[in-house]
VEXDREN-769093 format. One record per residue: x, y, z of N, C-alpha, C, O, CB in turn. Coordinates in steps of 0.001 Angstrom, whole numbers, plus 500000, padded with zeros to 6 digits. Glycine has a CB too. Layout:
XYZXYZXYZXYZXYZ;...
This chain:
254486629421738069252936629933738697252303630810737281252971631693736741253142631260740424;250886630397736782249911630619735493249926631808735694249940632174736869248429629999735329;249927632571734879249580633830734339247994634043735136247935634848736065249588633771732481;246892633369734763245784633504735537245990633532737146244959633579737817244929632435735141;247132633510737762246913633483739384248120634936739262249076634719740007247507631558740539;248213635915738717248270636975738883248028638227738315248123639295738920248906636904739092;247568638017736605246410638888736327244896639422736635244224638515736144246328638641735595;244602639727736806243186640414737191242095639771736336241020639324736736243169642104736905;242612639809734961241351639791733694242631639268732886243555640080732947240320641602733013;242980637860731981243976637314731455242843637471730097241623637620730168244674635782732160;243679637383728914242574638066727768243150636627726569242343636016725870243072640389727067;244270636411726576244644635177725947245706633907727043246232634245728103245535635792724510;245774632909726621246788632899727200248064632466726617247699631821725634246525632353728093;249308632442726645250336632782726563251397631033726178252149630658727079250506633741727981;251349630510725376251609629467724617252894629348724670253244628205724965251147629515723394;254253630541724393255405630229724821255901630753726253256479631831726399256182630604723848;255640629964727169255862630850729224256984630627728908257543629663728385255278630089731170;257520632263729502259190632093730356259054632431731827258180632028732594260526633311729729;260241633379732132260425633308733509259786634670733731259599635274732675261977633068734052;259386635337734883258769635902734941259922637106735310261096636909735621257713635400735586;259340638186735202260139639803735235259473640389736060258340640609735630260187640800733909;259709640887737428258480642251737790259843642904738310260879642532738862256769642013739265;259047644545737640259487645729737544259537645970739240258512645850739912258527646708736545;260649646270739748260604646445741332260009646761742171259901646177743249261106646900741727;259198648354741636258420649254742298256417649179742465255550649784743095258944650503741501;256508647819741259254758647544740699254788646138741610255684645293741622254352647229738449;253498646146742390253454644865742859252060643984741826251299643179742364253170645020744704;251992644252740716251165643566740153251356643260738663251740644323738175250097644121740415;251299642593737970252013641454736941252998642712735966252660643840735609250485640312735706;254240641999735759255227642816734892254686643269733690253698642768733155256424642070734531;255405644330733208255148644739731971255559643473730997254810643114730089255925646097731703;256525642980731208256709642122729910255374640952730020254363640646729387258476641268729906;255865640682730848254401639118731419253162639550730455252896638864729468253503639231733762;252406640736730785251355640931730461251629640811728657250968640061727939250838642264731210;252765641744728149252635641683726907252746640057726691251831639562726034253671642624726192;253465639440727031253522638089726641252476637602726428252237637301725259254063637339727373;251503637351727417250248636573727730249338637672726864248129637441726897249837636337729593;249683638628726233248359639399725782248588638832724203247570638506723593248342641422726046;249844638711723554249930638746722001249354637502721417249225636473722079251428638889721486;249062637596720349248301636556719990249487635365718648249445635303717419246664637452719266;250101634863719346251389633981718459250646632422717784251322631400717670252980633432719872;249257632492717413249315631524716568249358631549715647248436630939715106248792630951716561;250377632215714703250638632509713430251380631262712748252394630907713350251426633798713391;251109630667711802251628629516711126253065629848711054253875628955711302250967629227709715;253633631495710620254688631519710504256012631701712627257243631697712648254529632829709197;255338631787713552255718632142714279256989631293714484258141631662714715254845632310715031;256451630006714331257697629176714906258559629043713584259629628448713709257254627528715628;258295629420712611259627629328711580260023630519710885260531630706709779259418628330710424;259629631344711897260064632493711330261565633080711670261629634290711458259078633412711679;262434632659712012263837632569711623264420633615710821265255634441711191264039631429710951;263962633508709833264288633996708518264199635351708619264996635953707898263454633493707433;263337636147709421262614637319709579263871637789710808264204638970710899260727637097710060;264411636849711590265687637053712573267228637290711998268293636806712379265783635730713450;266902638302710842268016637946710150269460638329710658269558639512710333267819638449708933;270869637886711408271371638087711977272817639451711354273797640037711814271398636802712407;272083639344710143273073640119709509272500641519709192271901641944708204273570639407708254;272828642021710198272143643836709923272685644773708514272259645894708238272803645011711477;273524644152707874274344644909706954273728644807705916274240645305704914275656644568706770;272292644060705794271437644104704806270713645486704967270130645963703993270542642885704827;270734646102706101269818647518706504269997648086705256270998647999704545270363648638707858;268752648794704990269163649682703739269669651020704192268929651513705043267912649942702724;270744651777703867271010653078704165269875654236703622269988655115702766272387653303703587;268703653837704521268053654634704147267159655696705885266320656534706215267129653659702983;267860655071706214267555656037708061268306657148708254269459657252708674268063655143709627;267385658115707837267515659971707973267612660495709689267090659611710368265721660864707189;267987661352710340267897662236710900266071662947711141265503663266712186268942662936710185;265540662991709584264227663194708949263268663071710034263813662459710953263917662190707795;262137663375710306261115662977710989260634661677710222260355661550709029260099664103711130;260623661136710819259828659136710467258040659435710374257342660445710463260174657514712541;257871658514710231256264658667710467255880658024711413256284656866711516255386658268709452;255013658549712366254507658195713409253358658098713984252850659166714324254901658577713900;252572656784714282251408656971714328250869657511715743251502657240716764250899655842713897;250009658070715780249152658939717017248975658042717702249507657024717260247767659702716813;248286657872718922247296657331719948246071657050719378245456656001719566247048658237721062;245596658238718480244425658608717524244566657269716851244104656142717031244574660080716461;245501657925715891245445656510714721244924655409715066243844654941714705246728655936714264;246207654694716248245573653428716345244739652883716931244549651678717096246065652835716496;243845654302717501242518653673718205242975653661719730242137653101720436242073651955717604;243867654041720285244467654178721924242921654207722559241929654771722096245623655938722379;243033653522723603241949654049724729242211655307725247243008655938724554241858653169725962;241745655974726386241540657409727113242730656848727888242696655667728233239895657932728035;243896657703728215245659657442729732245825658791729563245832659723728759247736656243729274;245957658452730701247119660019731142248502659875731601248777658716731910246575660941732504;249162660468731693250285661010732550251017662164733012251231663191732368250958660631732263;251494661813734554251991663492734457252681664134733717253660663600733195252588663924735291;252315665636733438253434666003732414254200666730733096253844667362734090253075666721731154;255363666707732609256663667245733128257110668410732422256537668862731430257735666251733063;258379668997733069258981670425732595260227670056731839260752670857731067259379671514733900;260752668733732074262262668865731966262105667675730680261283666768730810263378668441733634;262968667778729451263299666595728381264120665525728880265004665558729736264055667111727145;263663664550728182264597663454728346265728663874727695266067664643726796264141662143727840;266222663030728536268009662765728471268571661574727759269741661564727376268654662537729971;267682660487727561268526659128727294267305658378726215266579659221725689268928658042729062;267040657109725882266576656242725041266591655372726154267017655656727274267294655927723719;265960653976725680265914653079726460264867652247726319263703652182726714266002653499727505;266206651125725099265546650346724088265023648980725038265335648821726218266690649968722711;264427648337724484263302647010725166262468646326724151261781647026723407262056647622726298;262452645059724038262492643683723244260456643737724006260047644396724962264202641948724011;259887643048723348258398642753723591258268641504724614257620641281725636257622642391722114;259288640747723760259378638972724583258293638558724017257681637813724783259231638679726500;257710638722722891256313637921722465256838637480720919257336638350720204254622639093722456;256715636219720480256736635735719295257280636696718191256991637876717994255479635302719053;258141635882717527258648636789715970257506636543715184257866635745714317260193636171714980;256208636840715026255570636915714596255631637438712187256129638422711640255149637585715852;255230636780711848255656636813710429254439637940710100254921638900709499255630635135709497;253180638055710306252576639391710369253164640492710312253414640875711455252001639554711282;253593641359709361254278642574709352253328643365709122253853644468709275255340642739708483;251922643579708765251412644568708492250863645708709572250915645794710798250616644105707776;250334646509708559250149648001709570248632647380710594248481647556711803249608649968708205;247865646790709833246762646087710918247425645895711981247327646489713055246091644690710565;248434644656711541249239644024713493249716644480713861249670644383715087250092643048714014;250715645491713265251061646666714309250035647070715180250127646755716367251461647914713648;248691647973714619248188648571715422247314647328716820246693647752717795247307649581714453;247453646390716613246938645243716884247944645169718377247631645294719561247088644025715537;249010644959717831250253644951718759249682646470719840249136646355720937252095645217717605;249894647342719378249600648435720446248378648285721026248525648384722244249631649797719934;247212648089720723245676647644721731246152647203722566245815647571723691244503646604721334;247290646079722373247084645043723065248165644985724250248012644252725227247075643906722157;249357645894724058250085646602724956249416647472726086249850647706727213250848647364724210;248159647920725447247833649538726511246887648350727521246734648345728743246471651494725451;246358647403726480245217646862727304245796646264728565245176646404729620244366645761726510;246922645618728531247347645044729659248476645865730730249003645764731838247877643797729140;248427646542729791249254647739731118248550648184731694248940648236732861250048649000730853;247296648735731512246126649164732395245518648412732871245614648575734087245283649802731975;244563647190732518244056646358732806244619645613733580244014645234734583243714645964732058;245955645194733323246722643959733977247549644320735059247736643517735973247626643230733006;248091645491735058248785646489735879248358647185736297248962647789737184249499647053735591;247360647467736021246741648969736968247349650528736525247311651533737236247308648803738839;247907650421735164248557651562735195247934652344734773246835651812734613249559651639734731;247869653685734343247017655357733719247050655000732066246373655639731260248257657334734113;247836654012731726248409654265730001249433652951729773249740651988730477249537656072729735;249796653398728448250546652474728096251825653259728751252084654454728899250473652073726509;252764651586729197254448652334729995255182653219729497255598654276729971255637651450730169;255350652661728346256512652543726961255747653925726445254555654101726698256435650761725569;256650655028725595256612655724724821256023655712723462254958656166723044257465655890724877;256856655163722959256393654423721757256793652595721866256917651845722834257240655244720350;256908652376720358256140650867719885256785650736718653256440651554717800254308650811719655;257593649956718357257969649649716611257702648235716273258286647478717047259705649892716160;257123647738715517256597646460715046257530646131714564258402646965714322255525646317714244;257740644483714169258094643801713325258206644141711145258884643718710209257200642835713909;257374644862711301256947645659709968258070646987709633258477647193708489255222646351710246;258446647749710709258501648290710878257755650469711030258161651609710807259101647498710586;256457649708711568255720650473712196255759651039713196255498650328714166255041650157712273;256152652844713563256549653150714562255171653556715008254278653855714216257676654010714549;255002653550716756253140653949716975253841654595718203254988654235718470251501652405717299;252940655937719298253141656031720252252800655189721263252788654023720869252916656847720328;252599655281722085252490654606723287252092655156724675250950654861725028253575654115723410;252601655670725261251562656592725974251394657816725513252169658371724734251821656803727278;250302658328726001249889659877725083250748660930725626251472660864726620248137660516725297;250497662247724552251157663190724646253058663085724253253809663907723727250713663526725996;253360661372724919254385661557724253254977662413722882255780663341722984254463660609724168;254427661920721600253978662437719903254454663744720402255664663956720326252023662365719154;253343665052721123253052665790720771255099666560721761256012667266721331251196666046721048;254914666054722721256397666365723030257833666295722219258848666987722144256597665620723967;257352665100721670259117664900720735258288665737719835258722666818720233260007662956719925;257361666083718859257072666832718051257542668412718236257911669100717284255829666593717963;257454669014719989257628669688720187259043670169720684259202671345721010256822669699720538;260200669140720748261186669038721306261475669823722854262360670624723154261936669351720319;260429669286723634260454670062725053259500669346726110258523668747725661259914671693724867;259639669360726980259173668696728203258617667243728184258764666851727026258165669506728729;258020666222728972258156665166728409256442664302729448255984665114730252260082664554728649;256206663885729441255310662544730381256209661509731484257307661007731244254610661274729075;255354661348732816256087660635733716255541659144732690254490659316732073255590660885735646;255884658462732612256137656890731787256463655845732769256654656053733967257506656864730643;256505654924732289256611653454733318257169652040732379256604650949732293254719652990734020;258332652437731796258890651430731165260617651027731965261133650021731476258889651969729492;261202651523732755261704651336732934262274652227734469262607653392734249261942651137731882;262386651786735835263159652133737105263904652854736651264673652419735794263822651184737898;263974654455737112265423655269736831265323656064735913265995657088735786266606654510736449;264363655617735091264049656201733599262589656255733061262248655649732045264797655333732556;261938656849733642260278657068733464260605658254733234260606658674732077259063656806734676;260894658908734116260914660615734104262278660935733127262834662014733333261158661409735977;262632660369732459263832661426731682264041660500730616264810660880729733265476661875732594;263461659223730489263934658008729424262643658122728214261456658273728506263974656121730357;263070658036727119262157657607726016261872656050726112262848655375725784262818657970724581;260993655487726408261139654181726346260583653584725297259403653846725067260744653652727352;261247652721724491260953652357722915260457650841722625261286649957722406262386652566722020;259219650613722635259410648473722377259367648491721500258873649357720779258446647143722757;260129647046721094260464646614719504260075645026719960260508644068720599262450646955718762;258479645659718823258155643806718303259003642263718416259716641804717524258101643822716740;258829641863719237259929640279719462260515639999720464260412640620721521261126640096718687;261241638979720261262191637791721589263598638033720315263708637906719096261276635192721925;264515638453721502265720638994720500267222638097721583268371638423721879265775641425720449;266601637251721774267684636982722845268490636020722734269196635534723618267245636777723993;268344635515720888269144634928720019269596635292718468270696635245717918268639633904720040;268137635717717945268313636236716692268157638160716632267950638817717653267110635370715768;268251638544715772268032639735715850266983640732715524266046640212716130268746639963715470;266538641699715038265475642386714460265292642215713359266117641309713240265468643488714548;264985642295712624264399642219711044265045643512710656265384644178711634262509642205710770;265430644301708936265997644806709052264721646032708923265177647166709076267129644473708407;263509645991708718262565646694708831262245647279709944261446648215709924261785646187708483;262799646840711099262404647383712738263585647937712846263576648903713608262037646239714112;264800647644712277266468648344712924266037649657711865266379650769712266268575647164712412;265431649598710762265695651107709841264941651691710954265655651932711928264959651416707963;263977651921711059262897652337711982263463652799713179263454653954713604261937651265712288;264094651520713827264190651695715201265493653330714899265325654460715358264880649852716186;266299653001714290267532653607713843266981655443713801267132656342714628268067652785712099;266376655415712568265436656760711981264635657271713072264725658489713227264305656376710710;263745656543714003263865657058715072264063658019716034263500659042716424264135656773715151;265453657099716403266853657649717744267149658556717091267392659426717927268406656707718214;267367659142715738268122660061715395267237660921715799267503661856716553268641660118714129;265990660647715279265261661906715018264935662422716779264785663606717081263654661543713899;264888661580717523264311661920718904265830662522719527265814663322720463263522660355719855;266710662207719111268232662841719380268244664022719119268715664863719886269371662329718630;267717664290717970267848665660717630267062666441717992267467667564718292267904665888716554;265623666114718095264681666811718717264648667511720647264117668496721160263634665781718397;265493666396721178265851667107722219267632667129722656268151667213723769264923666510723307;268171667032721476269528666959721928270260665757722789271157665930723615269621668054722640;269923665033722568270179663792723459271258662879722273270982662388721179268410662843723961;272874662932723239273491662393722473273470660835722435273200660159723428274537662906722627;273885660129720771273701658508720587274004657912721951273200657263722621274785657796719396;275329658223722305275547657532723418275002657021724543275409656119725276276087657911723727;273824657847724610272642657766725375271984657285724860270903657862724747272086658629725788;272107656141724292270920654976724137271424653571724904272436652875724830270621654588722322;270196653526725672270742652172726439269492650842726466268395650815725908271155652689728271;270066649957727216269233649089727510268478648643728578269227648841729535269632648449727265;267163648026729122266381648039729732267339647627730475267778648495731230265266647590729496;267836646594730539268722645477731359269747646718732249269790646625733475269843644140730036;270476647756731598271284648880732222270295649657733553270823650594734151271689650085730845;268803649191733976268028649650735021267251648979735663266294649447736280267428650456734757;267477648097735621266594646399736490267176645483736145267999645491735229264973645812736124;266835644455736863267794643436736649266333642185735786265462641464736273268772642870738561;266770642516734345266319641659733339267348641488732000268393642115731826264938642219732934;266789640514731147267189640348730236267031641296729189267897641397728320266898639415730080;265763642167729189265400642566728211266662644159727616267213644946728385263742642776728607;266751644147726196265942643552725348266509641929724609266226641618723452265721644720724303;267148641245725336267436639926724705268811640231724912269178641344725289266905639552723127;269786639037724619271218638705724786271774639807723369272547640764723400271563636684724620;271024639200722215271485639370721071271140640465720815271682640925719810271228638576720230;270492641058721280269812642857720652271120643582721719272073644254721324267335643543721376;270914643336722628271517643869723602273166643907722835273492645015722409271227642945725068;273719643285722737275029643291722260275287644072720714276364644240720143275422641764722229;273858644496720245274045645125719301273922646757719478274286647501718568273255644552718445;273520647134720399273423648616721082274603649341720587274404650466720128273446648623722798;275885648841720611276703649779720191276661649986718707277024651068718245277951649482720633;276251649042717952276244649160716569274850650309716131274780651031715136276098647485715930;273889650160717204272734650939717533273349652332717343273289653012716319272099650638719038;273864652597718333274644654207718602275284654614717346274961655688716839275982654231719850;276315653727716699276834654281715792276172654413714331276660655122713451277888653733715812;274659653423714132274185654007713083273068655459713245272535656233712449273577652826712420;273090655286714772271779656543714827273108658220714672272611659237714187270483656427717195;274274658260715009275398658713714949275585659060713343275610660240712991276346657738715606;275717657987712383275559658193710702274465658818710250274567659634709334275503656943709917;273026658469710937272087659234710501272089660851711062271899661683710175270892658489710836;272249661280712193272479663155712636273526663173711803273511664388711608272958663827714480;274742662657710928275279662774709951275364662959708827276286663454708179275510662438709953;273452662185708219273254662741706876274172661270706094274127661229704865274051664661706664;274857660281706735275043659676706120274647658697706085275420657890705569275702659717706035;273354658152706540272308657298706651272431656227707942272820656467709085272221656598705301;272124655392707560272341653832709002271613652800708838270566652853708192271841654095710702;272101651608709449271690650931708861272332649307708189272096648103708282271400651806708247;273502650484707321274592649481706627275769649017707497276330648006707077275271650193705368;276193649488708488276540649200709548277675648061709192278215647758708129275361648878710382;277798647592710449279134646826710314278806645383711193278141645212712216280576647829711031;279378644671710550278057643370710891278748642206711815278395641134712308277403642411709166;280076643118711770280844641692713025280161641223713923279235641999714159282053642038714030;280134640233714635279870639730716210280901640831717486282065641086717793280547637708716282;279213641235717931280024641926719152279311641829720017278132641493719902280454643287719136;279818642075720946279623641260722841279987642642723943281086643173724105281365639522723306;279117642875724382279076643694725396278914643485726988278083642743727511278257644329725028;279765644195727586279824643180729138279877644783730090280676645716730156281840641723729418;278812644514730601278867646081731912279315645662732919279441644441733014277416646887732534;279625646327733775279891646050735239278717645544736229278714644814737221280404647323735804;277543646381735394276269645502736277275606644307736144274717643916736900275221646089736303;276123643609734990275781642513734508276214641374735514276973641614736452276314642426733186;275495639660735176275755639073736767276863638147736564277108637444737545274375638183737543;277756637931735307278745637248735260280059637877735451281206637464735280278656636665734245;279377639426736009280631640632736812281073639910737896280282639039738258280006642293737521;282340640025738677283017639807739744283246641243740318283818642042739576284245638991739444;282943641565741291283348642452741475284570642265743375284141641729744397281914643373741229;285703642765743251286106641860744382286512643097745932286251644298745993287747640773743681;286975642510746639287489643851747482287995645266747191288908645425746381288430643512748090;287410646337747853287783647691747507287146648684746680287402649885746598288791647617747039;285777647603745735285327648254744356284175648752744900283464647870745381285088647287742972;283635650164745011282392650665745247281826651030743577282332650660742517282531652039746383;280828651727743762280054651922742562279248653218742456278500653266743432279156650817742430;279099654258741690279023655501741073278500655423740085278572654470739308280008656106740874;277648656793739896276912656733738543276982658650738824276017659385738618274955655598738442;278114659042739235278778660254739153279047661017738125278468662098738013279700660144739556;280114660526737051280153660577735793279290660768734464278803659657734253280540659842735766;278848661698733414277953661126732416278555660181731671277894659189731362277420662050731559;279826660297731270280376659704730304280678658168730975281606657531730476281621660582729781;280012657644731950279676656482732218278557655335731231277507655525730618279241656810733438;279160654491731401278340652725730547277132652324731002277498651561731896279195651121730866;275815652295731021274821651803731843274604652524732919274644653697732546275027650613732208;274349652464734303273897653159734944274833653631735878274496654593736569272932652702735307;276039653093736041276694653796737078278421652404736251278854651959735188275630653589739353;278675652377737710280671651699737337281084651536738680280505651811739731282147653055736426;282582650862738371282805650361739811284011651176740025284767651148739054283026648652740056;284426651923741056285608652591741310286146652064742598285562651525743538285409654064741330;288151652523742297288512651937743696289949653114743961290656653527743042288992649853743609;290056653346744892291307653542745278292809653285744911292618652071744831291191653186746054;294185653410744611294439652902744020295524652782745650295693653470746657294520653293742499;296178651122744943296920650513746415298200649576746256298918649711745266295791649507747286;298427648816747040298934647841746996298808646055746525299547645103746274299069648110747824;297406646383746612296070645440746751295175645427746372294840646266745535295585645279747518;294293644396746837293060644569747060292072643703746091292736642781745617292881645960746988;291160643679745776290459642657744520290393642951742926291058643902742515288932642518744827;289758642321742161289421642738740808287772643124740312286663643228740837289936641564739983;288443643264738868286851643149738935286928642404737589287600642820736645285786644732739005;286243641352737565286438640508736691285221640442735804284137640460736387286804639345737281;285225640363734378284483640559733026284491639437732514285565639096732018285000641505732051;283187638342732430283354637367731412282560637258730290281424637713730151283305636292731901;283212636635729502282439636084728362281879635603727444282610634616727352282328636074728174;281090635459726578281109634001725881281156633954724445280123634310723879279893633202726221;282618633410723364282848633875722278281993633084721662281475632318722474284108633943721870;281708632969720845281128632072719939281663631172718744281021630351718088280360632736719487;282774631471718645283732630841717492285268631083717782285626632031718482283389631546715982;286173630182717211287205630596717811287505631877716460286881631984715404288402629221718184;288637632706716946289089633494716168289838634374716893290425634137717949288209633996715445;289761636144715847290703636711716624289866638542716790289418639368715994292465636512715692;289965638486717699288679639447718295289477640594719134290231640435720094287447638467719487;289065641853718454288934643387719086288695643404720851287589643181721344287419644203718279;290091643748721784288914643722723194289003645200723187289844645669722420289412642839725012;288169646176724024288239647109724250287932647311725487287727646457726349287800647621723534;287889648715725603287338648875727288286576650592727321286893651661726800289121648776728706;285705650249728014284760651992728630285051652698730052285286652062731079282875651711728897;285022653557729997285475653700731246284976655376731413284646655725730279287207653281731382;284851656179732081284474657947732288285511658041732655286077657648733675283331658695733296;285794658549731869287307659830732207287010660587733391285933660716733974287592661252730870;288513661222733737288344662485734715289625663327734641289663663337733411288091662024736336;290535663929734940291799664323734970292075664019736253293218664057736708292068665651734580;290915663656737004291613663130738572291570661272738921291864660628739928290443664017740042;291097660901737662291383659704737395292632658936737498293621659666737426291060659651736444;292872657769737634293522657395737412294310656852735761293966655984734959293176656953738212;295663657982735772296558657723734790297420655791734147297692655410733009297609658779735457;297524655323735037297857654290735231297021652827735324297563651826735792298389654607736077;295763652825734870294705651507735678295766650836734690296448651255733755292455651231735442;295502648953735656296130647989735263294977646963734878294070646567735610297128647591736271;295157646724733933294177646076732704295011644236732537296159644214732094294424647394730731;294386642982732887294329641974732027293825641616731463292595641585731487294417641361732127;294700641075730508293388640473728881294224638963728767295244638545728220293582641828726571;292993638357729742293110636345729394293228635800728061292105635994727595291661635429729816;293786635344727346293542635007725649294447634104725855295511634328726433293849636170724267;294080632969725379295130631909724880295775631256725705296755630606725340296078632352724150;295271631292727308296427630586728306297409632009728633298246631880729526297516629065727332;297346632876728175298039633957728828297825635273728717297389635770727678299119633896728593;298168636088729984298003636862730554298359638080730033299586637985730038298356636576731436;298015639506729444298560640186728855298521641287729593297384641723729411298221640198727755;299235642193730516299012643132731223298823644599730123299588645062729276300193643092732306;297688644960730511297927646660729791297468647980730600296707647951731567296957646832728304;297953648949730143297658649964731310297669651430730451298490652087729811298990649888732697;296272651525730829295088652758730428294704654204730751293577654398731208294052652363730747;295485655182730570295255656236731304293685656330730934293121656200729847296240657505730970;293054656670732555291961656945732587291692658521732667290681658894733262291504656204733523;292280659162732275292138660842732509291836661396731114292065662600730994293662661652733147;291369660758730042291596661051728807290745660027728062290254659091728692293050661061728498;290572660144726907289947659287725595288205658249726913287910657056726837291986657549724630;287697659040727618286231658749728316285314658685727690285277659461726735285763659527729152;283956657616727930282669657651727227283034657419725733282200657866724946281866659066727470;284091656822725205284380655455724329284906654377724516285489653769725415284960655563723492;284468654193723087285698652395723363286801653061723591286791654291723627286146651000721763;288251652117723835289352652692723624290034650703723820289677649758724523289788654304724902;290780650841723094291183649220722552292163648933723281293093649668723614291661648935720992;291897647418723650292762646990724624294094646188723794295216645946724241291872646007725698;293616645932722656294327645035721555293362643913720890292258643409721095295625644239722259;294462643822719952293458642200719349294632641096719791295862641085719841293058642029717011;293027639746720219293477638531720611293084637152719852292094636912719162293092638476721885;293605636760720018292982635295719780292139634707720531292774634033721341293806634392719743;290811634588720720290463634013721899289521632219721008289159632040719845289244635483723001;289456631354722137288694630115721900287396630248722300286942630932723217289233628983722546;286852629544721542284985629320721304284655629167723075285312628395723773284356627303720089;283895629757723450283033629284725078282574630322725946282428631444725461284016628454726183;282257630072727467282795631167728632283986631047729126284588630059729547282061631200729825;284331632357729019285763632670729964285959634395730489285748635482729951287324632246728813;286456633959731776286881635096732322288045635693731456289201635330731674287255634835733724;287775636534730555288390637487729556289199639033730087290332639504729986287107637853728598;288285639330730506289432640455731556289479641247732562288445641876732787289884641309731110;290679641472733482290402642379735080290851643056735177292008643137734765290582642094736283;290172644094735849291020645253736040291055645314737753290100645081738494290333646720735216;292145645615738070292986645671739204293172647253739625293377648094738749294395644931738851;293072647683741313293558648794741503294872648417742521294901648782743696292423649771742018;296032647567741826297458648076742760297876648886741720297518648426740636298790646836743303;298499649918741639298948650637740739300089651490741764300654651294742840297708651450739928;300047652304740952301526653591741090300928654878741080301228655776741868302800653666739616;299648655000739719299206655898739607298428656490740789298070655883741798298719655732738650;298207657928740454297329658905741917295528658473740951295291658428739744297987661722742024;294931658317741736293300659013741253292551657530741594293151656586742108293058659675739082;291125657512741208290383656682741298290391655634740291290051656158739230289415657213741436;290761653653740038290546653310739014289548652766738634289274651881739444291212652863738768;288450652825737397287539652871736858287727651909736473288793651632735923287233653680736254;286186650570736723286214649039735912284750649932735214284412651001735723285978646983737121;284269649561734468282949650423734024282084649338732500280939648888732557283713652447733326;282987649185731387282026647664730985283336647370729819284209648221729646279807647918730061;283327646176729139283800645654728212283374645355726630282175645086726697283979644851728754;283697645294725552283306645371724503284607644015723692285837644018723751283246647128724096;283895643267723178284471642212722296283820642196721282282590642155721314284535640946722748;284987642245719412284778642357718632285290641654717808286509641794717715284757643135718581;284680640703716947285213640091715644286258640773715078286190642001715141284229639991714626;286882640450714726288149640613713529287483639853712312287100638689712425289873639753714004;287339640760710849286755640445709607288056639790708793287923639387707638286043641839708880;
């Protein structure tokens, strides 16, 4: 289906068509596709801009602090008038997006301002929204710009918020950040990464948000956003933001390959006896699976694609509660053998808990299974796993 069949007034054709991603509550063209269609990608460096997609975030300077970064207001970049309902509550989370546009080589302030204008035009003219859907936009050159009007005022004040339109389920209490580019395979350039770390640290400080409350768009709706490679780096982003808040800088980080698989991901299989809940504040993503302990029942199976043969640390994330199961049964499938690991889910919740180091082969594989056949009392939780290459 052509973009012109969907949008009322296309401004420019899209030389890089991708599958359409629709926001469930919006019948018009999605926010992601209007960005795709709107942005100019005919720059000479677009196809050869891989050098900017550096996979080594360890090169990022340790200059991202929790101090207020420079943020260009809607007035600064020449926004059209826009509006959004004013809310009394503060945001409690940060949601990371990518624009799914070309990884262009023009990283100037002028290019950044044009990006902000294009996004607003497509959201207002294409989607029929009252303003830019997201709250802030960060260009590949590291320029931070206000998106929806009054977002910057609320950030500066540290109170209240504005109704937005960037992720169903997080529009009234989530700070939506668009990051310019497509990060399915490559990663953001260091200028963008540093700016993102600094901005997130500042937002966390202003609103009292914990770094663990940084999510990806895909945690709230069926979408690939913010790209597989970028999403896998969110644990590092949380770590760098925490470091910035503690005055230790950020962006130096740990460049070891890392993948995170959430229970809501498409390759995760949930067997008999498992239900979903969003009750615990310690959850990873928007929910987690839980099951009554017993003598049988199905499994929650996590599948991951390993990039190369090597040794990896496998960890689990779960929402802990004193009433949860002290003998949650995990199985790690590695190297043709199955290793049973028992996890006490009454403690250490809301963080990565190691299941051990394993030698893994390259390729897609079922790596971790969580069952509920146990003599322990209390719900068994299956939330997320992390796989990290050993240096």
